[in-house]
N, C-alpha and C positions, 0 to 999 in steps of 0.2 A: 377629725375625731372630736366628739363632744366630751366635755369634762366628765360626765357620767360614764361614757364608754371607757375613757382612759382609766377611771377609778375601778370599773369592773375588771378590766385586764390586770391591774395590780391586785385586786381581790383574789382572782384565780391564781396569780402568780404566788401570792402569800400562802394560800391554801397548799398549793403544790410544794413550796418550800418546807412548810410544816410537816406534810405527809412524807415527803422524802427523808426529811431529818429523823422522823419517828416511825419509819416504815415497819421495821422489826418489832417494835413495841406494839404498833397497831395490830400486826398479825398475831402477837401473843395474846393480845386482848381480845381479838376475834375468837380465838380458841375457847377462852372462858365464856364469852357472850354466847357462843354456839351451843356449848355443853349445857349452860344454864337455861337457854331458851328451849332446847329439846327436852329438858327435864321438866320444865314448867308447864308446857303446853302438850296437849295430846294431839300430836301431828302424825300419828301413825307409828307403826313398828318399823324401827330403823336399826339395821345391823351396822357392824363396824365399817363395812365398805361403803354403805350409803352415807354414813356421817362423814367419812372421809372425802367422798364426792362433794358433799355440801361445803366442806372446808376448802376444797379446791375451788369451787365456784366463788366463794368469798374472796379467796385470794386473786382470782381473775378479775373480780369486781373492783378490789383495790387497785389493781393495774389499770384497769379501765378508767377509774376516777382520777388517778395519777395522769393519764394521758389527757382526760378532759380539762384538768387544770394546768397542764404543761404550757408555759408561756412560749415555747418554741416548737409545740407539737404540730401534728399533721392538720389540726383543725384551723390552724393560722396560715397554712400554706396557700390555700385558695382565696379567691375574692369573696366579697360579702354575699353575692348570689348563692353560690354553693353552700355557705355557711348557714344562710336562712333556710334553704331546703333541707339541709341536714338536720337542723334544730327541729323543724316541723316533722320530719321523719321520725326523729327520736321521740317526740312527744306521742306520736301515733304508736310506737313500737313498745313504749313501756307500759307496765301494768299500772302505774300510778300516774296521776294527773298533776304535773308540776307547774301548769301555766299560772296559776294564782300566786304561787311561791316565786316564780321567776318575775312576775309583774311587781311583787312586793320588793324583791331584791332590786330591780331597776328603779322603782319609785324611792326607796331608801337611799340609793346611790345618788339620785338626783337631788334629794333633800340635803345630802351631805356636801354637795358641790354647788348648791343653789347660788352662792355668791362668789363663785370662781374659786380657783384653787391653785396656789403655786406647786410646782413639781415636788418640791422638798417635803411637803405634808401629805403626799399621796400614800406612802405607807402607813402612817398613823391613821389615816381616813379609811384605808382598806381594812385595818385591824378593827376599826370601830364598826365598819360595815359587818364584818365577820361577827363581831360581839353581838350586834343587833339581830342579825338574820341567820347565823349559823352557815353551815357549808350547804350550798345548794346542790342537790335537791333533797336533803336529809329529812327536813320537815314533812315533805309530802310522803316520802317513803314510810317513815315512822307512823305517821296519822293513818295512812291506808292499810298498813300491816296490822296495826292494832285494832282497826275496825274489823278486819276479817283475816286473821292469821292463817296462811298456808304455806306449805313447803315451797311452792313456786316463788313466793315472795321472801322467804327466809334469807337467802344470801344478801339481798339487797338491804334488808332490815338490819342484819348483823353488821355489815359494813357501815350503814349510815349511823348506827349507835357508836360503833367504834371510832369512826371519824370524828363524831362530836366530842367523845372523850379526849381524843388526841389533840384536837384543836384547843381544847380547854387546858391541856398540859403545856401547849405553846403559848399560853396566855391569851387565846383568842376566843374563849368560850363565849357563847350566847347565853349561858345559863347562870 
């Protein structure tokens, strides 16, 4: 495993820890962000049941992101081949294109470990990586939603905004 790959694993682990630690705070913040976004954008007429459905979708996306970052999750159960295929499939299925953001994440990780890195500094380097690039794939989601806000994109956007706020409260903010 390369030093950059190891750093990326610690990066995801640190994001997972922060989100688990502040999950309920994140869900409360999502409620506020969702209400504000629905009020500020003309996304159609939504009754209470539809708003509740979007809130449930947001919570499901939080759980999905927790699994994505989970250091002992199902994504680490299989070998490298299936992981690559799963990543490609995910890129094709998502409404946003996060390839450039992922390339930036990897490039930044490589820069941070360019001179090699002892294991005892991996956590601080992972935190620096989070400060520099945020939580992947939040930048792509926010950028593409803001370019064309739609109800389909709303849950991902709300979760991305909430995660960026939460990582800031963990002292990991990129802003």
